[in-house]
C-alpha positions as CSV (number, residue, x, y, z in Angstrom):
1,X,218.6,52.7,-58.5
2,X,215.9,53.4,-61.2
3,X,216.6,51.4,-64.3
4,X,213.4,52.3,-66.1
5,X,215.3,54.3,-68.7
6,X,216.8,51.1,-70.0
7,X,213.3,49.7,-70.7
8,X,212.0,52.9,-72.3
9,X,211.0,53.0,-76.0
10,X,214.0,55.2,-76.8
11,X,216.4,52.8,-75.2
12,X,214.9,49.9,-77.0
13,X,215.1,51.8,-80.3
14,X,218.7,52.7,-79.7
15,X,219.6,49.0,-79.0
16,X,217.7,48.0,-82.2
17,X,219.6,50.5,-84.3
18,X,222.9,49.5,-82.8
19,X,222.1,45.8,-83.5
20,X,221.1,46.6,-87.1
21,X,224.2,48.7,-87.7
22,X,226.4,45.9,-86.3
23,X,224.7,43.3,-88.5
24,X,225.1,45.5,-91.6
25,X,228.8,46.1,-90.8
26,X,229.5,42.4,-90.3
27,X,227.5,41.5,-93.4
28,X,229.5,43.9,-95.6
29,X,232.8,42.7,-94.2
30,X,231.8,39.1,-94.7
31,X,230.8,39.7,-98.3
32,X,234.1,41.4,-99.0
33,X,236.0,38.5,-97.4
34,X,233.9,35.9,-99.3
35,X,234.6,37.6,-102.6
36,X,238.4,37.8,-101.8
37,X,238.4,41.6,-101.5
38,X,240.8,42.7,-98.8
39,X,239.6,45.4,-96.4
40,X,242.3,47.5,-95.0
41,X,242.3,48.7,-91.4
42,X,241.2,52.1,-92.8
43,X,238.3,50.4,-94.7
44,X,237.2,48.6,-91.5
45,X,237.3,51.8,-89.5
46,X,235.3,53.6,-92.1
47,X,232.6,50.8,-92.2
48,X,232.5,50.6,-88.4
49,X,232.1,54.3,-88.0
50,X,229.2,54.6,-90.4
51,X,225.9,54.7,-88.6
52,X,223.8,55.4,-91.7
53,X,222.1,52.2,-92.7
54,X,221.3,53.5,-96.2
55,X,225.0,54.1,-96.8
56,X,225.9,50.6,-95.5
57,X,223.2,49.2,-97.8
58,X,224.7,51.1,-100.8
59,X,228.2,49.8,-99.9
60,X,226.9,46.2,-99.5
61,X,225.2,46.4,-102.9
62,X,228.3,47.7,-104.5
63,X,230.4,44.9,-102.9
64,X,228.4,42.3,-104.8
65,X,230.1,43.3,-108.0
66,X,233.2,45.3,-106.9
67,X,236.7,44.1,-107.6
68,X,238.2,46.3,-104.9
69,X,237.3,48.0,-101.7
70,X,237.9,51.3,-103.5
71,X,235.0,50.5,-105.8
72,X,232.7,49.9,-102.8
73,X,233.4,53.5,-101.5
74,X,233.6,55.1,-105.0
75,X,232.0,58.6,-105.0
76,X,231.6,58.7,-101.3
77,X,233.3,61.2,-99.1
78,X,236.1,59.7,-96.9
C-alpha cells in the first residue's frame, strides 16, 4: 500500500491546520472556564465546528473581557 500521500506537503499542512484549530479551541474553552464563564453544549459545538482561525482569535480576544459566552459571540452569525 502506498502511504506517500500521508507524507505529502498537503497532508502535513492539513495536520498542522487541524492541530492549530484544536489548540485554539481548547485555549478558548480554557479561558472561559478560568474566567468562570459557563460554555453551554451549544457554545462548545459552535467553537468546535469553527475552522476559521481568525474567528477563533476574535472570540478568544473577546473572552478576555466578556462577562458571558453571549458576549464572546456578539455580532457573529450563529
